[in-house]
ZANUKOL-647718 format. One record per residue (C-alpha): x, y, z; residue number from 1; residue in three letters. Coordinates in Angstrom, 2 decimals, m for minus. Layout:
N
    east   north      up num residuo
       X       Y       Z NUM     ALA
...
//
This chain:
551
    east   north      up num residuo
   m4.42   43.25    6.36   1     MET
   m7.59   43.43    8.67   2     VAL
   m7.42   45.36   11.75   3     ARG
   m6.87   43.44   15.15   4     PRO
   m9.90   42.99   17.36   5     ILE
  m10.33   44.36   20.95   6     ILE
  m13.36   42.20   22.39   7     LEU
  m15.17   43.66   25.29   8     ALA
  m17.41   41.05   27.31   9     VAL
  m19.94   42.14   29.96  10     ASP
  m23.56   40.79   30.77  11     ASP
  m24.79   44.35   32.09  12     ASP
  m25.95   46.21   28.80  13     PRO
  m25.31   49.64   30.21  14     GLU
  m21.51   48.88   31.45  15     VAL
  m21.11   47.09   28.04  16     LEU
  m22.22   50.03   26.07  17     SER
  m19.94   52.51   28.31  18     ALA
  m17.04   49.86   27.67  19     VAL
  m17.75   49.98   23.68  20     GLU
  m18.10   53.87   23.49  21     ARG
  m14.93   54.47   25.46  22     ASP
  m12.80   51.73   23.52  23     LEU
  m14.13   53.26   20.11  24     ARG
  m13.31   56.64   20.82  25     GLN
   m9.73   55.93   21.63  26     HIS
   m8.86   53.02   19.45  27     TYR
  m11.14   52.97   16.30  28     ARG
   m8.60   54.11   14.01  29     SER
   m6.36   50.89   14.63  30     ASP
   m8.55   48.37   16.06  31     TYR
  m12.04   47.13   15.50  32     ARG
  m13.97   46.98   18.67  33     VAL
  m16.50   44.25   19.32  34     LEU
  m18.66   43.42   22.14  35     LYS
  m20.58   40.38   23.59  36     ALA
  m23.11   40.16   26.35  37     GLY
  m22.07   36.71   27.83  38     SER
  m19.12   34.63   27.89  39     GLY
  m20.84   31.91   25.69  40     ARG
  m21.56   34.56   23.12  41     GLU
  m17.97   36.00   23.49  42     ALA
  m16.69   32.37   22.93  43     LEU
  m18.43   31.78   19.79  44     GLU
  m17.22   35.25   18.44  45     ALA
  m13.74   34.34   19.32  46     ALA
  m14.13   31.05   17.19  47     ARG
  m15.46   32.72   14.19  48     GLN
  m12.75   35.38   14.61  49     LEU
  m10.10   32.43   14.58  50     LYS
  m11.95   30.96   11.56  51     GLN
  m11.56   34.06    9.64  52     ARG
   m8.04   34.73   10.84  53     GLY
   m8.68   37.86   12.33  54     THR
   m6.43   38.61   15.28  55     PRO
   m7.58   39.40   18.67  56     VAL
   m5.21   41.93   20.42  57     ALA
   m7.02   42.22   23.74  58     LEU
   m9.92   40.77   25.83  59     PHE
  m11.61   43.16   28.40  60     LEU
  m13.93   40.76   30.45  61     VAL
  m16.18   41.22   33.31  62     ASP
  m15.39   38.79   35.93  63     GLU
  m18.94   38.44   37.49  64     ARG
  m21.07   36.94   34.62  65     MET
  m23.78   34.29   35.09  66     PRO
  m22.98   30.59   33.58  67     GLU
  m19.51   31.68   32.58  68     MET
  m17.32   33.94   34.66  69     SER
  m14.70   36.02   32.98  70     GLY
  m11.77   33.86   34.16  71     THR
  m13.54   30.78   32.79  72     GLU
  m14.05   32.49   29.25  73     PHE
  m10.38   33.44   29.23  74     LEU
   m9.34   30.00   29.88  75     ARG
  m11.18   28.73   26.72  76     GLU
  m10.49   31.84   24.78  77     ALA
   m6.82   31.63   25.10  78     LEU
   m6.77   28.25   23.56  79     LYS
   m7.59   30.12   20.32  80     LEU
   m5.42   33.30   21.05  81     PHE
   m2.86   32.50   23.30  82     PRO
   m0.84   35.92   22.43  83     GLU
   m3.90   38.17   23.23  84     SER
   m3.59   40.45   26.33  85     ARG
   m6.30   39.87   29.06  86     ARG
   m7.76   42.32   31.26  87     VAL
  m10.38   41.90   33.88  88     LEU
  m13.12   44.14   34.94  89     LEU
  m13.83   43.67   38.69  90     THR
  m15.53   45.21   41.49  91     ALA
  m13.76   46.24   44.82  92     TYR
  m15.07   42.66   46.30  93     ALA
  m13.33   40.77   43.32  94     ASP
   m9.83   41.47   44.13  95     THR
   m9.18   37.82   45.01  96     GLN
  m10.53   36.82   41.98  97     ALA
   m8.43   38.86   40.00  98     ALA
   m5.39   37.38   41.79  99     ILE
   m6.58   34.03   41.10 100     SER
   m6.89   35.09   37.47 101     GLY
   m3.37   36.00   37.19 102     ILE
   m2.44   32.66   38.37 103     ASN
   m4.92   30.50   36.13 104     ASP
   m4.84   32.54   32.92 105     VAL
   m1.84   34.69   33.09 106     GLY
   m4.05   37.91   33.50 107     LEU
   m2.23   41.05   32.26 108     ASP
   m4.36   43.64   34.31 109     HIS
   m7.41   44.08   36.32 110     TYR
   m9.47   47.30   36.48 111     LEU
  m11.91   48.36   39.07 112     LEU
  m15.13   49.52   37.87 113     LYS
  m15.91   52.48   37.44 114     PRO
  m12.86   53.65   35.45 115     TRP
  m13.78   57.13   35.00 116     ASP
  m11.97   59.39   33.68 117     PRO
  m10.80   56.89   31.07 118     PRO
   m7.89   59.15   30.11 119     GLY
   m6.35   58.35   33.43 120     GLU
   m7.73   54.92   34.40 121     ARG
   m8.42   53.01   31.17 122     LEU
   m6.25   54.03   28.22 123     TYR
   m2.87   54.26   29.87 124     PRO
   m3.23   50.60   30.74 125     VAL
   m4.57   49.48   27.45 126     LEU
   m1.94   51.50   25.46 127     ASP
    0.75   49.92   27.23 128     ASP
   m0.65   46.36   26.79 129     LEU
   m1.46   47.06   23.11 130     LEU
    1.97   48.41   22.37 131     SER
    3.34   45.39   23.87 132     ASP
    1.15   42.99   21.72 133     TRP
    2.04   44.81   18.56 134     THR
    5.54   44.51   19.14 135     ALA
    5.58   40.85   19.70 136     LYS
    2.71   39.34   17.42 137     VAL
    3.14   39.11   13.68 138     ARG
   m0.21   39.90   12.33 139     LEU
   m1.72   36.47   10.62 140     PRO
   m1.93   35.99    6.84 141     TYR
   m5.04   37.50    5.34 142     ASP
   m6.10   34.83    2.68 143     GLY
   m6.74   31.15    2.42 144     ILE
   m5.52   28.94    5.16 145     ARG
   m4.96   25.14    4.67 146     VAL
   m5.11   23.50    8.01 147     ALA
   m3.65   19.74    7.81 148     GLY
   m1.14   17.30    8.73 149     ALA
    1.66   15.85    7.26 150     ARG
    0.19   12.50    7.90 151     SER
   m2.73   13.37    5.64 152     SER
   m2.35   12.51    1.87 153     PRO
   m5.33   14.92    1.19 154     ARG
   m3.62   17.58    2.69 155     SER
   m0.70   17.33    0.28 156     PHE
   m3.18   16.94   m2.77 157     ALA
   m4.90   20.09   m1.74 158     VAL
   m1.53   21.93   m1.32 159     LYS
   m0.48   20.63   m4.70 160     GLU
   m3.70   21.89   m6.43 161     PHE
   m3.41   25.37   m4.87 162     LEU
    0.09   25.75   m5.83 163     SER
    0.16   24.28   m9.30 164     ASN
   m2.77   26.81   m9.96 165     ASN
   m0.79   29.55   m8.35 166     GLN
   m3.42   30.52   m5.74 167     ILE
   m1.52   31.77   m2.61 168     PRO
   m2.23   29.86    0.79 169     TYR
   m0.73   29.63    4.14 170     GLN
   m0.05   25.86    5.43 171     TRP
   m0.93   25.21    9.11 172     ILE
    0.07   22.00   10.54 173     ASP
   m2.25   21.13   13.09 174     VAL
   m0.01   19.10   14.73 175     ASP
    2.33   21.88   15.64 176     GLN
   m0.45   24.67   15.93 177     ASP
   m2.55   23.90   19.02 178     ALA
   m4.85   27.19   18.69 179     PRO
   m5.86   26.09   15.09 180     THR
   m6.21   22.30   16.24 181     ARG
   m8.59   23.57   19.01 182     GLU
  m10.55   25.39   16.58 183     LEU
  m11.03   22.52   14.24 184     ILE
  m11.99   20.10   17.05 185     THR
  m14.59   22.71   18.13 186     SER
  m16.04   22.37   14.58 187     PHE
  m16.14   18.42   14.86 188     GLY
  m13.60   18.37   11.73 189     ASP
  m10.62   17.07   13.69 190     ALA
  m10.88   13.70   12.10 191     ASN
  m11.01   15.14    8.35 192     ARG
   m8.17   16.91    6.98 193     LEU
   m7.50   19.44    5.70 194     PRO
   m9.75   22.03    6.70 195     VAL
   m9.49   25.26    4.43 196     LEU
  m10.32   28.51    6.25 197     LEU
  m11.49   31.52    4.00 198     PHE
  m11.34   35.14    4.88 199     PRO
  m15.10   35.14    4.64 200     ASP
  m15.39   32.98    7.59 201     GLY
  m16.43   29.97    5.24 202     SER
  m14.50   26.60    5.30 203     ARG
  m14.27   23.44    3.30 204     LEU
  m13.50   20.12    4.80 205     VAL
  m11.35   17.60    2.74 206     ALA
  m12.66   19.20   m0.49 207     PRO
  m12.47   17.56   m3.91 208     SER
  m10.43   19.43   m6.59 209     ASP
  m13.62   20.63   m8.31 210     ARG
  m15.14   22.10   m4.92 211     GLU
  m12.05   23.77   m4.20 212     LEU
  m12.05   25.06   m7.85 213     ALA
  m15.42   26.61   m7.78 214     GLU
  m14.63   28.08   m4.08 215     LYS
  m11.36   29.70   m5.53 216     CYS
  m13.47   31.25   m8.28 217     GLY
  m12.04   29.18  m11.27 218     MET
  m14.15   28.62  m14.04 219     GLN
  m15.99   25.14  m13.95 220     THR
  m18.95   25.53  m16.55 221     ARG
  m18.42   26.52  m20.11 222     ALA
  m20.07   29.78  m20.98 223     ARG
  m21.15   28.56  m24.52 224     ARG
  m22.96   25.36  m25.66 225     PRO
  m20.98   25.32  m28.97 226     PHE
  m17.22   26.09  m29.74 227     TYR
  m15.12   25.98  m32.88 228     ASP
  m12.31   24.26  m30.95 229     LEU
  m12.06   22.38  m27.61 230     VAL
   m8.66   21.57  m26.30 231     ILE
   m8.43   18.73  m23.93 232     VAL
   m5.20   19.37  m21.63 233     GLY
   m3.50   22.33  m20.74 234     ALA
    0.22   21.29  m20.89 235     GLY
    2.73   23.22  m23.38 236     PRO
    0.75   22.01  m26.32 237     ALA
   m2.61   22.72  m25.03 238     GLY
   m1.61   26.09  m24.21 239     LEU
   m0.08   26.86  m27.38 240     ALA
   m3.12   25.79  m29.30 241     ALA
   m5.28   27.81  m27.13 242     ALA
   m3.37   30.82  m27.82 243     VAL
   m3.14   30.52  m31.44 244     TYR
   m6.64   29.25  m31.88 245     GLY
   m8.23   32.26  m29.92 246     ALA
   m5.80   34.71  m31.27 247     SER
   m7.03   33.54  m34.88 248     GLU
  m10.62   34.05  m34.05 249     GLY
  m11.62   30.48  m33.13 250     LEU
  m14.33   30.09  m30.36 251     ARG
  m11.78   28.23  m27.98 252     THR
  m12.21   26.18  m24.79 253     LEU
   m9.37   24.72  m22.96 254     LEU
  m10.27   21.98  m20.43 255     VAL
   m7.97   20.98  m17.72 256     GLU
   m8.74   19.16  m14.46 257     HIS
   m5.50   19.84  m12.58 258     ARG
   m3.69   23.21  m13.34 259     ALA
   m2.32   24.82  m16.53 260     PRO
    1.07   23.64  m17.34 261     GLY
    0.94   19.87  m17.10 262     GLY
    3.80   17.84  m16.06 263     GLN
    6.20   20.59  m17.37 264     ALA
    4.38   23.04  m15.11 265     GLY
    5.88   21.32  m12.21 266     THR
    9.52   21.83  m13.52 267     SER
   11.51   24.04  m11.11 268     SER
   13.77   25.27  m14.08 269     LEU
   13.64   24.96  m17.79 270     ILE
   17.03   25.85  m19.17 271     GLU
   16.67   24.82  m22.70 272     ASN
   13.76   26.57  m23.87 273     TYR
   14.01   29.22  m26.63 274     LEU
   14.41   32.69  m25.38 275     GLY
   14.95   32.23  m21.65 276     PHE
   18.84   32.03  m21.45 277     PRO
   18.42   32.25  m17.44 278     SER
   15.86   29.38  m17.59 279     GLY
   12.30   29.68  m16.77 280     VAL
   10.21   27.88  m14.10 281     SER
    7.27   25.69  m15.41 282     GLY
    4.89   27.44  m13.13 283     ALA
    5.79   30.93  m14.78 284     ASP
    5.77   29.67  m18.29 285     LEU
    2.31   28.15  m17.72 286     ALA
    1.07   31.37  m15.97 287     ARG
    2.29   33.38  m18.84 288     ARG
    0.84   31.10  m21.39 289     ALA
   m2.68   30.89  m19.65 290     ALA
   m2.75   34.70  m19.23 291     THR
   m2.01   35.10  m23.02 292     GLN
   m4.68   32.68  m24.01 293     ALA
   m7.22   34.33  m21.78 294     ARG
   m6.47   37.73  m23.22 295     ARG
   m7.24   36.29  m26.67 296     PHE
  m10.49   35.26  m25.56 297     GLY
   m9.78   31.54  m24.91 298     ALA
  m11.80   30.08  m21.90 299     GLU
  m10.00   27.83  m19.42 300     ILE
  m12.12   25.32  m17.73 301     LEU
  m11.32   23.45  m14.53 302     ALA
  m13.01   20.28  m15.28 303     GLN
  m12.13   16.63  m16.28 304     GLU
  m13.02   14.98  m19.56 305     VAL
  m14.43   11.65  m19.55 306     SER
  m15.09   10.80  m23.20 307     ALA
  m14.82   12.35  m26.65 308     VAL
  m17.32   11.11  m29.43 309     ARG
  m18.34   11.66  m32.98 310     ARG
  m21.51   13.02  m34.11 311     GLU
  m20.91   14.21  m37.55 312     ASP
  m20.47   17.01  m38.33 313     PRO
  m19.86   17.81  m34.72 314     TYR
  m17.37   16.30  m32.16 315     ARG
  m18.72   15.89  m28.39 316     ILE
  m16.57   16.18  m25.32 317     VAL
  m18.30   14.90  m22.20 318     ARG
  m17.24   16.36  m18.89 319     LEU
  m17.02   14.35  m15.58 320     ALA
  m20.07   16.00  m14.37 321     ASP
  m22.14   14.62  m17.25 322     GLY
  m22.19   17.87  m19.32 323     THR
  m21.70   17.60  m23.08 324     ASP
  m19.93   20.28  m25.13 325     ILE
  m20.35   20.53  m28.87 326     SER
  m17.67   21.52  m31.29 327     CYS
  m16.26   21.43  m34.76 328     TYR
  m12.82   20.24  m33.86 329     ALA
  m10.83   18.55  m30.75 330     VAL
   m7.33   18.69  m30.05 331     ILE
   m6.16   15.97  m27.46 332     LEU
   m3.04   17.43  m25.64 333     ALA
   m3.56   15.44  m22.38 334     THR
   m0.03   14.65  m22.17 335     GLY
    1.18   11.84  m19.87 336     VAL
    1.14   10.85  m16.34 337     SER
    4.10    9.20  m14.39 338     VAL
    3.95    5.55  m14.27 339     ARG
    3.16    3.91  m10.92 340     THR
    5.61    1.84   m8.73 341     LEU
    4.11   m1.32   m7.42 342     ASP
    6.27   m2.30   m4.22 343     VAL
    5.33   m3.32   m0.82 344     PRO
    4.53   m0.25    1.43 345     GLY
    3.71    2.20   m1.14 346     MET
   m0.06    2.42   m0.61 347     ALA
    0.28    3.39    2.99 348     SER
    2.79    6.13    2.49 349     LEU
    1.60    7.88   m0.49 350     MET
    1.46   11.61   m0.03 351     GLY
    3.15   11.26    3.52 352     ILE
    6.70   10.67    2.31 353     GLY
    6.20    9.09   m1.16 354     VAL
    5.16   11.30   m4.00 355     TYR
    4.75   11.03   m7.98 356     TYR
    6.57   14.16   m9.50 357     GLY
    8.33   16.93   m8.22 358     ALA
    5.82   17.83   m5.38 359     ALA
    7.60   21.17   m4.88 360     MET
    5.42   22.20   m2.19 361     THR
    7.04   19.88    0.11 362     GLU
   10.55   21.05   m0.38 363     ALA
   10.67   22.92    2.77 364     ALA
    9.39   20.04    4.88 365     THR
   12.29   17.79    4.14 366     TYR
   15.03   20.60    4.68 367     ARG
   18.14   19.21    6.12 368     GLY
   16.85   15.55    5.48 369     GLN
   17.83   12.77    3.09 370     ASP
   15.72   12.32    0.06 371     VAL
   15.38    9.79   m2.90 372     CYS
   14.89   10.67   m6.60 373     ILE
   13.69    7.56   m8.80 374     VAL
   14.23    7.87  m12.47 375     GLY
   16.64    8.90  m15.26 376     ALA
   14.73   11.42  m17.57 377     GLY
   15.08   15.29  m17.60 378     ASN
   12.20   15.35  m14.89 379     SER
   14.25   13.32  m12.44 380     ALA
   17.26   15.46  m13.02 381     GLY
   15.57   18.70  m12.64 382     GLN
   13.73   17.23   m9.60 383     GLY
   17.25   16.19   m8.19 384     ALA
   18.63   19.62   m8.69 385     LEU
   15.68   21.22   m7.12 386     PHE
   15.61   19.16   m3.84 387     PHE
   19.41   19.50   m3.57 388     SER
   18.76   23.07   m2.39 389     ARG
   16.83   21.95    0.43 390     TYR
   17.70   18.48    1.50 391     ALA
   20.98   17.36    3.24 392     ARG
   21.57   14.60    0.43 393     ARG
   19.80   13.63   m2.68 394     VAL
   20.12    9.93   m3.76 395     THR
   19.27    9.61   m7.68 396     LEU
   18.35    5.91   m8.20 397     LEU
   18.66    4.77  m11.82 398     VAL
   17.81    1.31  m13.12 399     ARG
   20.19    1.62  m16.17 400     GLY
   23.85    2.07  m16.31 401     GLU
   23.52    5.66  m16.44 402     SER
   20.99    8.66  m16.96 403     PRO
   22.74    9.28  m20.22 404     GLY
   20.29    8.08  m22.78 405     LYS
   17.32    9.87  m21.35 406     SER
   18.62   13.11  m19.68 407     MET
   19.96   15.95  m21.38 408     SER
   23.58   16.70  m21.20 409     ARG
   23.31   19.93  m19.50 410     TYR
   21.29   18.30  m16.53 411     LEU
   24.04   15.54  m16.22 412     GLN
   26.81   18.28  m16.19 413     ASP
   24.88   20.08  m13.44 414     ARG
   24.23   17.19  m11.35 415     ILE
   27.78   15.94  m11.41 416     ALA
   28.88   19.41  m10.27 417     ALA
   26.40   19.47   m7.28 418     THR
   27.96   17.95   m4.12 419     PRO
   25.10   16.67   m2.39 420     ASN
   23.70   14.59   m5.25 421     ILE
   24.79   11.02   m5.28 422     GLU
   23.81    8.77   m8.41 423     ILE
   23.14    5.21   m7.66 424     VAL
   22.93    3.18  m10.94 425     THR
   21.83   m0.25  m11.78 426     ARG
   19.27   m0.62   m8.94 427     VAL
   15.45   m1.14   m8.59 428     GLU
   13.27   m0.36   m5.69 429     ILE
   12.02   m3.58   m3.64 430     THR
   10.21   m1.84   m0.76 431     GLN
    9.39    1.30    1.18 432     VAL
    8.88    1.33    4.91 433     ALA
    8.06    3.80    7.89 434     GLY
    5.66    4.38   10.45 435     THR
    3.23    7.31    9.77 436     GLY
    5.86    8.64    7.48 437     ARG
    8.54    7.27    5.12 438     LEU
   11.93    6.21    6.86 439     GLU
   13.49    3.67    4.48 440     ARG
   13.79    2.64    0.96 441     VAL
   15.12   m0.73   m0.06 442     SER
   16.68   m1.47   m3.24 443     VAL
   18.19   m4.44   m5.16 444     ARG
   21.05   m4.40   m7.66 445     HIS
   19.47   m5.64  m11.11 446     VAL
   22.40   m7.71  m11.79 447     GLU
   24.05   m9.04   m8.39 448     THR
   20.79   m9.12   m6.56 449     GLY
   22.57   m7.37   m3.59 450     GLU
   20.06   m5.76   m1.44 451     GLU
   20.63   m2.30    0.55 452     ARG
   18.37   m0.23    2.74 453     ALA
   18.67    3.88    2.53 454     LEU
   17.51    6.12    5.04 455     ASP
   15.07    8.50    3.43 456     ALA
   12.69   10.86    4.68 457     ALA
   11.05   11.13    1.10 458     ALA
   11.05    9.68   m2.28 459     MET
    9.95   11.30   m5.52 460     PHE
    9.33    8.94   m8.45 461     ILE
    9.88    9.73  m12.24 462     PHE
    9.99    6.38  m13.73 463     ILE
    8.71    6.95  m17.26 464     GLY
    5.16    7.94  m18.51 465     ALA
    1.80    6.65  m19.95 466     LYS
   m0.33    8.47  m22.05 467     PRO
   m3.62   10.03  m20.71 468     ARG
   m5.80    8.43  m23.39 469     THR
   m8.67    6.64  m21.41 470     GLU
  m11.19    9.03  m22.79 471     MET
  m10.70    8.16  m26.19 472     VAL
   m9.44    4.39  m26.23 473     ALA
  m12.58    3.24  m27.83 474     ASP
  m12.69    6.33  m30.35 475     THR
   m9.38    6.72  m32.21 476     ILE
   m6.37    4.48  m33.03 477     GLU
   m3.57    4.33  m30.47 478     LEU
   m0.49    2.41  m30.54 479     ASP
    0.63   m0.52  m28.59 480     GLU
    1.71    1.60  m25.70 481     LYS
   m1.64    3.83  m25.68 482     GLY
   m0.10    6.90  m27.42 483     PHE
   m2.28    8.49  m30.03 484     VAL
   m1.64    7.67  m33.78 485     LEU
   m1.85   10.70  m36.26 486     THR
   m1.31   11.36  m39.97 487     GLY
    1.28    9.23  m41.81 488     PRO
    1.51    6.86  m38.84 489     ASP
   m1.99    5.47  m38.74 490     LEU
   m2.44    1.84  m39.71 491     PRO
   m3.33    1.73  m43.36 492     ARG
   m5.50   m0.80  m45.74 493     ALA
   m4.21    0.06  m49.23 494     ASP
   m3.77    3.58  m49.46 495     ARG
   m5.89    5.15  m46.75 496     ARG
   m5.92    4.52  m43.12 497     PRO
   m8.20    1.86  m41.78 498     ARG
  m11.83    3.09  m41.56 499     GLY
  m10.98    6.57  m43.00 500     TRP
  m13.94    7.36  m45.18 501     ALA
  m12.88   10.96  m46.53 502     LEU
  m11.13   11.20  m49.96 503     ASP
   m8.27   13.11  m48.42 504     ARG
   m5.43   11.65  m46.24 505     ASP
   m5.26   12.59  m42.72 506     PRO
   m3.55   15.92  m41.89 507     TYR
   m0.15   15.61  m39.87 508     ILE
   m1.59   15.77  m36.51 509     PHE
   m5.10   14.46  m37.29 510     GLU
   m6.07   10.77  m35.67 511     THR
   m7.98    8.16  m37.41 512     SER
  m11.38   10.40  m36.73 513     VAL
  m11.54   13.51  m38.95 514     PRO
  m11.91   16.75  m36.66 515     GLY
   m9.93   15.06  m33.68 516     ILE
   m6.30   16.01  m33.50 517     PHE
   m3.30   15.23  m31.14 518     ALA
   m0.43   17.30  m30.16 519     ALA
    2.34   16.99  m27.65 520     GLY
    3.57   14.14  m25.60 521     ASP
    0.18   12.23  m25.83 522     VAL
    1.05   11.86  m29.63 523     ARG
    2.92    8.75  m30.79 524     GLY
    6.21    9.82  m32.17 525     GLY
    6.34   13.33  m30.53 526     SER
    9.68   15.03  m29.40 527     GLY
    8.74   14.91  m25.61 528     LYS
   10.28   18.27  m24.93 529     ARG
    8.47   21.64  m24.00 530     VAL
    9.58   23.31  m27.26 531     ALA
    8.48   20.52  m29.41 532     ALA
    4.93   20.33  m27.74 533     ALA
    4.61   24.09  m28.13 534     VAL
    5.26   23.61  m31.85 535     GLY
    2.94   20.74  m32.15 536     GLU
    0.11   22.71  m30.54 537     GLY
    0.39   25.86  m32.61 538     SER
    1.12   23.90  m35.65 539     GLY
   m2.26   21.90  m35.27 540     THR
   m4.14   25.09  m35.46 541     VAL
   m3.20   25.51  m39.07 542     SER
   m4.65   22.22  m39.74 543     MET
   m7.73   22.72  m37.95 544     ILE
   m8.56   25.78  m40.23 545     HIS
   m8.13   23.44  m43.20 546     ARG
  m10.38   21.06  m41.49 547     TYR
  m13.05   23.65  m40.64 548     LEU
  m12.97   24.88  m44.36 549     GLU
  m14.75   21.48  m45.45 550     THR
  m17.05   21.04  m42.33 551     VAL
//
């Protein structure tokens, strides 16, 4: 934790040096002493300290300064540090100014110059004020601070990115924090949120995911021009492939533009994964797997893949920034994304009450309020259980007769035993509404057509999934739903798959292009469970070894 600041301000260089000397002599072990030669200079210093998250314990300010008096400075500085103690240095003739300062800026004390000896006239006063400040003020968080608003969708996206990548941060709602709002306004950034404030004093305004990744020290550029294996997607299948590929000596690169873990990484608790009898969170499983992959030498790149192409004997992976990475083999482990819900009111409320997926960073925001979960699969069930710990009531909206066909039995049993979860079946969403935030969700019974409106502060959507295969749609064979076809499932002309030029059949997880494999949820016919994805990811590596023997 950084040491709090004592800021001395005086336009007389000799007086300022004397103040600084006496303050350092007595307080240097517990406080940093800074000085400024004018009110303007001191105000700029205060803004920089606020930006860095450095607390100011005390302002010791001369009243008689040109351009900006001590009282005028304190009036502005206290917008940034309202809890700081305020002491005015005055001459005998400035007594009335000090009294006015008590009324205008809540002055804590005023000292007549000179204050010699400081042991009698300076330190006892300041000791008392600083002791009072220390007892009442909680020192600020010493890390990344995200200053945003609930009404800002990009603020939510940045929080999700940091949280999913397990990067610690502190959330500051500028609608509730006047000093931070004042700071952002002084930078001219008030209309662009969020503003990220870093301990080194730098800031980012409404950054893209890639800008944020680079600033946070994540790897965004490959270290090599060529790899044995490039894995696209860092869900359970991709992470397993990275662990086994790297541990078996393959030069392995894992590319993921969001965060390791994929959709499983957002699960609050996975209770049916082998070896974790008490369950494991998706974030913890992803963290462990990513650490394991790096320990074996795999690189994890925070980038997005735009295309994969064939240039025999190599496979080329193109990144969103235009960079090409060459390799012998590719594993597509891109997983699936939640299908979107197209109903009136959605666009204006996205990220400010309406969310796709678990959005666990928002749980505390909706404490004690009513929320809706839309969907019937395991992800929806896990989401309902997670939010039931925070929300007053959770309503699970299911289009079918029950969640029984697509939700594991253990989740159904736990939901039935949770008193603040209600399941409403045979309904579909017709509209969402609210002013500046979600307030109502309208549903219609799919058989009777009866409509009803539910009061809800948030709605979390899990309505099925679509494969993330855009980057290979023109390269490999997909099924009618866009999932990747592999091995024996590939369409055939006579004995061989269509367009297959090799003498051998495709391996089990190999696509219609030799050397491009698929594992996990993106693959047609996959098990759609975490354990199944891990098994496919690790199993694919053995197929790649066989493929590399022929390259």
